[in-house]
KEKE-3310 file (N, C-alpha, C; in steps of 0.2 Angstrom, whole numbers, plus 5000, padded with zeros to 4 digits):
npx = (5180:5197:5210:5228:5231:5241:5245:5237:5247:5262:5264:5253:5239:5235:5226:5211:5210:5202:5187:5175:5174:5166:5163:5169:5173:5181:5197:5199:5207:5206:5191:5191:5196:5188:5175:5181:5183:5170:5160:5146:5136:5147:5151:5148:5149:5152:5166:5171:5185:5202:5214:5223:5218:5210:5217:5224:5214:5211:5223:5227:5216:5218:5227:5220:5212:5221:5229:5218:5215:5228:5228:5214:5217:5227:5220:5212:5220:5226:5213:5212:5222:5219:5223:5219:5212:5220:5228:5223:5216:5198:5192:5181:5186)
npy = (5280:5283:5291:5281:5266:5256:5242:5226:5213:5211:5218:5220:5234:5250:5249:5261:5272:5269:5280:5293:5304:5321:5322:5330:5345:5343:5347:5358:5350:5335:5335:5335:5324:5315:5320:5314:5300:5295:5302:5315:5318:5317:5332:5341:5344:5337:5325:5310:5304:5306:5315:5307:5294:5294:5295:5285:5273:5285:5287:5271:5269:5282:5272:5264:5269:5271:5258:5253:5262:5261:5248:5247:5256:5248:5238:5243:5248:5237:5230:5239:5237:5223:5213:5210:5196:5188:5189:5187:5170:5165:5176:5188:5202)
npz = (5180:5174:5171:5170:5179:5178:5170:5160:5162:5156:5142:5141:5139:5144:5160:5167:5179:5197:5198:5206:5205:5197:5181:5168:5157:5143:5135:5120:5111:5116:5115:5101:5096:5103:5095:5081:5083:5089:5085:5081:5092:5103:5104:5114:5132:5149:5151:5156:5156:5152:5143:5142:5138:5129:5119:5115:5112:5099:5094:5087:5081:5069:5065:5060:5052:5038:5036:5030:5021:5013:5010:5002:4993:4986:4981:4972:4963:4958:4953:4943:4934:4928:4934:4947:4949:4948:4958:4968:4966:4962:4967:4962:4954)
capx = (5187:5201:5220:5228:5233:5246:5240:5237:5251:5269:5262:5245:5235:5233:5221:5209:5209:5193:5186:5170:5172:5162:5164:5174:5174:5187:5201:5199:5210:5202:5184:5192:5198:5181:5170:5184:5181:5164:5154:5145:5136:5150:5152:5147:5145:5157:5167:5174:5191:5207:5218:5227:5214:5207:5224:5226:5211:5212:5229:5224:5209:5223:5233:5217:5213:5230:5231:5213:5217:5231:5224:5211:5220:5229:5214:5210:5226:5226:5208:5212:5227:5217:5227:5216:5209:5225:5233:5217:5212:5191:5188:5178:5186)
capy = (5280:5291:5292:5274:5265:5251:5238:5218:5210:5215:5219:5223:5239:5252:5250:5263:5268:5269:5289:5296:5313:5323:5320:5338:5349:5343:5353:5356:5344:5331:5335:5334:5316:5312:5318:5311:5293:5292:5305:5321:5317:5321:5341:5347:5342:5336:5316:5305:5303:5310:5314:5299:5289:5296:5296:5276:5273:5287:5281:5266:5268:5282:5266:5258:5272:5273:5253:5253:5266:5258:5240:5249:5259:5243:5233:5247:5248:5230:5229:5245:5233:5219:5208:5209:5191:5183:5190:5182:5167:5164:5184:5192:5207)
capz = (5177:5176:5169:5169:5184:5176:5163:5162:5159:5153:5134:5143:5138:5150:5164:5169:5186:5199:5200:5208:5204:5191:5174:5166:5152:5142:5130:5115:5110:5117:5111:5093:5094:5104:5089:5078:5084:5091:5082:5085:5100:5110:5103:5120:5138:5150:5150:5162:5154:5152:5137:5138:5138:5121:5114:5114:5105:5094:5088:5086:5074:5064:5062:5056:5043:5034:5036:5027:5015:5006:5007:4997:4987:4981:4976:4965:4957:4954:4949:4935:4928:4926:4938:4953:4950:4948:4963:4974:4963:4964:4966:4957:4952)
cpx = (5189:5207:5220:5232:5238:5243:5241:5242:5257:5267:5253:5242:5233:5226:5218:5209:5204:5192:5179:5170:5170:5165:5166:5173:5179:5190:5197:5202:5207:5197:5186:5194:5192:5176:5176:5182:5177:5157:5153:5141:5142:5155:5151:5146:5152:5159:5171:5180:5196:5212:5221:5225:5210:5211:5225:5219:5209:5218:5230:5218:5213:5223:5229:5215:5218:5230:5225:5214:5222:5231:5219:5212:5226:5228:5212:5215:5227:5220:5210:5217:5224:5221:5223:5217:5215:5228:5227:5212:5204:5189:5188:5182:5180)
cpy = (5283:5290:5283:5272:5258:5247:5230:5216:5214:5218:5221:5233:5242:5250:5256:5265:5272:5276:5287:5300:5313:5322:5330:5338:5348:5348:5351:5349:5338:5329:5332:5328:5314:5310:5313:5302:5291:5295:5311:5324:5318:5327:5344:5342:5338:5328:5316:5303:5309:5312:5307:5291:5289:5296:5288:5274:5276:5286:5274:5264:5274:5278:5264:5260:5272:5265:5251:5254:5264:5251:5242:5250:5255:5238:5236:5247:5240:5229:5234:5239:5226:5214:5206:5200:5186:5183:5185:5177:5167:5171:5189:5199:5215)
cpz = (5174:5174:5169:5174:5183:5171:5165:5159:5157:5147:5137:5142:5142:5153:5166:5176:5190:5200:5201:5207:5197:5185:5172:5160:5148:5139:5125:5109:5109:5115:5103:5090:5095:5098:5083:5077:5083:5088:5087:5090:5105:5109:5110:5125:5142:5148:5156:5159:5153:5144:5133:5137:5130:5119:5111:5110:5100:5090:5083:5080:5069:5060:5059:5049:5039:5036:5029:5020:5008:5004:5002:4990:4982:4976:4972:4960:4953:4951:4942:4930:4927:4930:4946:4954:4952:4955:4969:4968:4966:4967:4963:4957:4949)
residu = (UNK:UNK:UNK:UNK:UNK:UNK:UNK:UNK:UNK:UNK:UNK:UNK:UNK:UNK:UNK:UNK:UNK:UNK:UNK:UNK:UNK:UNK:UNK:UNK:UNK:UNK:UNK:UNK:UNK:UNK:UNK:UNK:UNK:UNK:UNK:UNK:UNK:UNK:UNK:UNK:UNK:UNK:UNK:UNK:UNK:UNK:UNK:UNK:UNK:UNK:UNK:UNK:UNK:UNK:UNK:UNK:UNK:UNK:UNK:UNK:UNK:UNK:UNK:UNK:UNK:UNK:UNK:UNK:UNK:UNK:UNK:UNK:UNK:UNK:UNK:UNK:UNK:UNK:UNK:UNK:UNK:UNK:UNK:UNK:UNK:UNK:UNK:UNK:UNK:UNK:UNK:UNK:UNK)
# end
């Protein structure tokens, strides 16, 4: 599977194109994104996807990290003020 060949429905995510070609060495940018999402086992070797395919989960992962860190920061601030249990009744801070 390589590249994008349309989407599933009007608001659907991009679907990969069937491709029986050999895996290729990615650019360093693609390699860095793969490592940040999937870990060091992707630090070397050829891959069977293009930048656009790696970019979609990378952007989603970056948004998740931003939302999670904001939520965590807010929780810590509420706990420090001693108001966490009042905001979320029944939850021990």
